[in-house]
ZALUMKOL-588900 format. One record per atom (N, C-alpha, C): residue in one letter; atom name; y, x, z negated. Coordinates in steps of 0.02 Angstrom, whole numbers, always signed. Each point is the difference from the previous one (the first is absolute). Last residue first. Example, Ala and Ser with C-alpha at 12.3 -4.5 7.8 and 13.67 -1.06 7.14 Angstrom:
BEGIN
REC / rest / atom / yy / xx / zz
REC / S / N / -112 / +642 / -354
REC / S / CA / +59 / +42 / -3
REC / S / C / +55 / -39 / -37
REC / A / N / -286 / +15 / +4
REC / A / CA / +59 / -45 / +0
REC / A / C / +60 / +45 / +0
//
This chain:
BEGIN
REC / rest / atom / yy / xx / zz
REC / R / N / -9 / -915 / -2161
REC / R / CA / -2 / -25 / -69
REC / R / C / -17 / -73 / -1
REC / L / N / -48 / +231 / +167
REC / L / CA / +25 / -69 / -4
REC / L / C / -6 / -24 / -72
REC / P / N / +32 / +264 / +63
REC / P / CA / -49 / -54 / -10
REC / P / C / +33 / -68 / -3
REC / T / N / +84 / +220 / +137
REC / T / CA / +17 / -39 / -59
REC / T / C / -51 / -57 / -8
REC / V / N / +6 / +153 / +189
REC / V / CA / -32 / +29 / -60
REC / V / C / +15 / -38 / -64
REC / L / N / +87 / -66 / +220
REC / L / CA / -71 / +12 / +8
REC / L / C / -34 / +24 / -64
REC / A / N / +237 / -33 / +13
REC / A / CA / -35 / -64 / +2
REC / A / C / -75 / +9 / +6
REC / T / N / +134 / +192 / +12
REC / T / CA / +3 / -29 / -68
REC / T / C / -37 / -66 / -3
REC / L / N / +27 / +101 / +210
REC / L / CA / -49 / +36 / -41
REC / L / C / -2 / -27 / -71
REC / V / N / +164 / -88 / +146
REC / V / CA / -67 / -19 / +22
REC / V / C / -53 / +34 / -43
REC / L / N / +224 / +59 / -39
REC / L / CA / -12 / -69 / -19
REC / L / C / -71 / -23 / +19
REC / L / N / +70 / +213 / +71
REC / L / CA / -11 / -1 / -73
REC / L / C / -13 / -71 / -24
REC / A / N / +63 / +30 / +223
REC / A / CA / -69 / +25 / -10
REC / A / C / -17 / -2 / -74
REC / R / N / +220 / -52 / +59
REC / R / CA / -46 / -54 / +21
REC / R / C / -72 / +21 / -11
REC / Q / N / +165 / +162 / -43
REC / Q / CA / +4 / -55 / -49
REC / Q / C / -47 / -57 / +18
REC / K / N / +22 / +181 / +151
REC / K / CA / -34 / +22 / -61
REC / K / C / -1 / -56 / -52
REC / V / N / +124 / -36 / +194
REC / V / CA / -71 / -3 / +15
REC / V / C / -41 / +21 / -61
REC / D / N / +233 / +18 / -14
REC / D / CA / -20 / -71 / +1
REC / D / C / -74 / -7 / +16
REC / E / N / +100 / +218 / +4
REC / E / CA / -8 / -27 / -68
REC / E / C / -23 / -73 / +0
REC / P / N / -67 / +157 / +208
REC / P / CA / +62 / -24 / -30
REC / P / C / -14 / -33 / -68
REC / Q / N / -165 / +193 / +85
REC / Q / CA / +14 / -70 / +14
REC / Q / C / +67 / -19 / -31
REC / G / N / -116 / +217 / -18
REC / G / CA / +48 / -9 / +53
REC / G / C / +17 / -72 / +17
REC / A / N / -221 / +35 / -129
REC / A / CA / +46 / +56 / +10
REC / A / C / +46 / -14 / +60
REC / M / N / -189 / -139 / -70
REC / M / CA / +67 / -19 / -22
REC / M / C / +52 / +55 / +12
REC / L / N / -233 / +32 / +52
REC / L / CA / +23 / -58 / +38
REC / L / C / +72 / -19 / -18
REC / A / N / -109 / +171 / -121
REC / A / CA / +14 / +22 / +69
REC / A / C / +27 / -57 / +42
REC / A / N / -70 / -50 / -219
REC / A / CA / +59 / +42 / -2
REC / A / C / +19 / +23 / +70
REC / L / N / -199 / -121 / -24
REC / L / CA / +58 / -43 / -13
REC / L / C / +64 / +41 / +2
REC / R / N / -201 / +117 / +17
REC / R / CA / +12 / -38 / +61
REC / R / C / +61 / -46 / -8
REC / Q / N / -76 / +120 / -186
REC / Q / CA / +33 / +45 / +48
REC / Q / C / +16 / -37 / +64
REC / E / N / -121 / -116 / -162
REC / E / CA / +68 / +12 / -24
REC / E / C / +38 / +46 / +47
REC / P / N / -232 / -46 / +47
REC / P / CA / +44 / -58 / +10
REC / P / C / +72 / +12 / -24
REC / D / N / -160 / +193 / +100
REC / D / CA / +11 / -29 / -66
REC / D / C / +50 / -58 / +7
REC / T / N / -46 / +134 / +187
REC / T / CA / -52 / -49 / -12
REC / T / C / +7 / -32 / -69
REC / P / N / +187 / +109 / +189
REC / P / CA / -37 / +10 / -63
REC / P / C / -51 / -55 / -11
REC / A / N / +64 / +64 / +250
REC / A / CA / +31 / -36 / -56
REC / A / C / -41 / +13 / -63
REC / P / N / -15 / +190 / +183
REC / P / CA / -17 / -70 / -7
REC / P / C / +36 / -32 / -60
REC / P / N / +112 / +205 / +136
REC / P / CA / -53 / -12 / -50
REC / P / C / -15 / -74 / -5
REC / Q / N / +85 / +83 / +234
REC / Q / CA / +28 / -5 / -67
REC / Q / C / -56 / -11 / -49
REC / G / N / -20 / +12 / +242
REC / G / CA / -20 / +57 / -40
REC / G / C / +31 / +0 / -70
REC / S / N / +13 / -170 / +178
REC / S / CA / +50 / +53 / +8
REC / S / C / -18 / +61 / -41
REC / P / N / -128 / -209 / -1
REC / P / CA / -6 / +35 / +64
REC / P / C / +48 / +59 / +8
REC / T / N / -92 / -163 / -193
REC / T / CA / +40 / +62 / -2
REC / T / C / -5 / +38 / +66
REC / A / N / -50 / -258 / -143
REC / A / CA / -4 / +39 / +61
REC / A / C / +44 / +62 / -4
REC / R / N / -8 / -173 / -170
REC / R / CA / -54 / +49 / -4
REC / R / C / -8 / +42 / +62
REC / L / N / +163 / -179 / -28
REC / L / CA / +14 / +53 / -48
REC / L / C / -56 / +52 / -3
REC / L / N / -6 / -202 / +131
REC / L / CA / +47 / +47 / +30
REC / L / C / +13 / +59 / -46
REC / E / N / -134 / -182 / -70
REC / E / CA / -36 / +41 / +49
REC / E / C / +46 / +50 / +34
REC / W / N / +81 / -165 / -154
REC / W / CA / -29 / +59 / -33
REC / W / C / -38 / +44 / +49
REC / P / N / +96 / -211 / +73
REC / P / CA / +48 / +55 / -11
REC / P / C / -31 / +62 / -32
REC / E / N / -152 / -156 / +156
REC / E / CA / +31 / -8 / -66
REC / E / C / +48 / +58 / -12
REC / V / N / -45 / -84 / +252
REC / V / CA / -37 / +33 / -53
REC / V / C / +34 / -17 / -66
REC / Q / N / +72 / -43 / +240
REC / Q / CA / -54 / -44 / -24
REC / Q / C / -47 / +36 / -49
REC / L / N / +213 / +71 / +109
REC / L / CA / -63 / +35 / +15
REC / L / C / -61 / -41 / -19
REC / G / N / +219 / -83 / -45
REC / G / CA / -1 / +16 / +71
REC / G / C / -64 / +34 / +23
REC / R / N / +34 / -42 / -230
REC / R / CA / -7 / -63 / +35
REC / R / C / -5 / +12 / +75
REC / A / N / +49 / +185 / -132
REC / A / CA / -69 / -21 / -10
REC / A / C / -14 / -66 / +36
REC / L / N / +220 / +78 / -2
REC / L / CA / -42 / +41 / +43
REC / L / C / -73 / -20 / -6
REC / K / N / +153 / -106 / -144
REC / K / CA / +11 / -20 / +70
REC / K / C / -44 / +39 / +48
REC / E / N / -4 / +59 / -229
REC / E / CA / -30 / -66 / +10
REC / E / C / +8 / -23 / +72
REC / L / N / +104 / +200 / -63
REC / L / CA / -73 / +8 / +1
REC / L / C / -34 / -67 / +13
REC / T / N / +233 / -3 / -31
REC / T / CA / -18 / +28 / +65
REC / T / C / -76 / +10 / +6
REC / V / N / +85 / -71 / -206
REC / V / CA / +8 / -53 / +49
REC / V / C / -20 / +25 / +69
REC / L / N / -1 / +158 / -176
REC / L / CA / -51 / -52 / -9
REC / L / C / +4 / -54 / +54
REC / G / N / +99 / +235 / +72
REC / G / CA / +4 / -39 / -61
REC / G / C / -53 / -54 / -2
REC / A / N / -3 / +247 / +130
REC / A / CA / +3 / -73 / +8
REC / A / C / +4 / -33 / -68
REC / A / N / +92 / +252 / +75
REC / A / CA / -54 / -36 / -33
REC / A / C / +9 / -75 / +11
REC / R / N / +80 / +216 / +161
REC / R / CA / +21 / -54 / -45
REC / R / C / -62 / -32 / -31
REC / A / N / -18 / +184 / +146
REC / A / CA / +71 / +8 / -14
REC / A / C / +26 / -52 / -49
REC / G / N / -225 / +25 / +105
REC / G / CA / +9 / +24 / -68
REC / G / C / +72 / +11 / -19
REC / S / N / -106 / -92 / +206
REC / S / CA / +12 / +72 / +1
REC / S / C / +8 / +29 / -70
REC / E / N / -30 / -236 / +32
REC / E / CA / -58 / +34 / +29
REC / E / C / +8 / +76 / -2
REC / I / N / +181 / -136 / -66
REC / I / CA / -54 / -6 / -48
REC / I / C / -61 / +40 / +24
REC / K / N / +183 / -16 / +145
REC / K / CA / +17 / +41 / -58
REC / K / C / -55 / -1 / -52
REC / S / N / -23 / -141 / +189
REC / S / CA / -3 / +70 / +20
REC / S / C / +13 / +47 / -59
REC / I / N / +29 / -232 / -29
REC / I / CA / -71 / +17 / +4
REC / I / C / -8 / +74 / +18
REC / E / N / +216 / -84 / +4
REC / E / CA / -23 / +5 / -69
REC / E / C / -75 / +19 / -1
REC / P / N / +103 / -42 / +209
REC / P / CA / +23 / +64 / -29
REC / P / C / -24 / +9 / -72
REC / T / N / -55 / -208 / +109
REC / T / CA / -36 / +58 / +27
REC / T / C / +25 / +66 / -29
REC / A / N / +22 / -230 / -143
REC / A / CA / +31 / +32 / +58
REC / A / C / -39 / +63 / +22
REC / V / N / -109 / -217 / -119
REC / V / CA / +31 / +63 / -22
REC / V / C / +25 / +36 / +63
REC / G / N / -129 / -204 / +2
REC / G / CA / +70 / -13 / -15
REC / G / C / +36 / +61 / -29
REC / S / N / -238 / -38 / +84
REC / S / CA / +16 / +5 / -71
REC / S / C / +71 / -20 / -18
REC / R / N / -98 / +4 / +227
REC / R / CA / -47 / -37 / -42
REC / R / C / +22 / -4 / -73
REC / A / N / +125 / +127 / +162
REC / A / CA / +0 / -71 / +19
REC / A / C / -44 / -42 / -46
REC / A / N / +1 / +234 / -30
REC / A / CA / +66 / -28 / -18
REC / A / C / +2 / -75 / +16
REC / L / N / -188 / +121 / +69
REC / L / CA / -1 / -11 / -72
REC / L / C / +66 / -31 / -24
REC / E / N / -14 / +64 / +224
REC / E / CA / -44 / -58 / -13
REC / E / C / -3 / -16 / -74
REC / A / N / +120 / +191 / +64
REC / A / CA / +35 / -60 / +23
REC / A / C / -42 / -62 / -12
REC / Q / N / -94 / +211 / -44
REC / Q / CA / +50 / -17 / -51
REC / Q / C / +37 / -63 / +20
REC / T / N / -245 / +20 / +98
REC / T / CA / +62 / +39 / +2
REC / T / C / +46 / -21 / -57
REC / M / N / -277 / -3 / +14
REC / M / CA / +59 / -43 / +0
REC / M / C / +62 / +45 / +0
//
């Protein structure tokens, strides 16, 4: 699939896809979700691929969460924290 085809399927601009693919830019959560939808895969599947020779994503869940949140805008971090809190808080 070309970058232009992925852009059309995902709604992510071709120049942004190019920067992500070359490693010049990291993809945020929303962008990862869009790209995954365009590729018809789950977002986490994009995190384990390392065709550029970069080290694989950490396997420890806490390290994976930290890596995923690194560089994200504060509002994304806050939303992720709300979701995680809801997941780990027992129902009363």
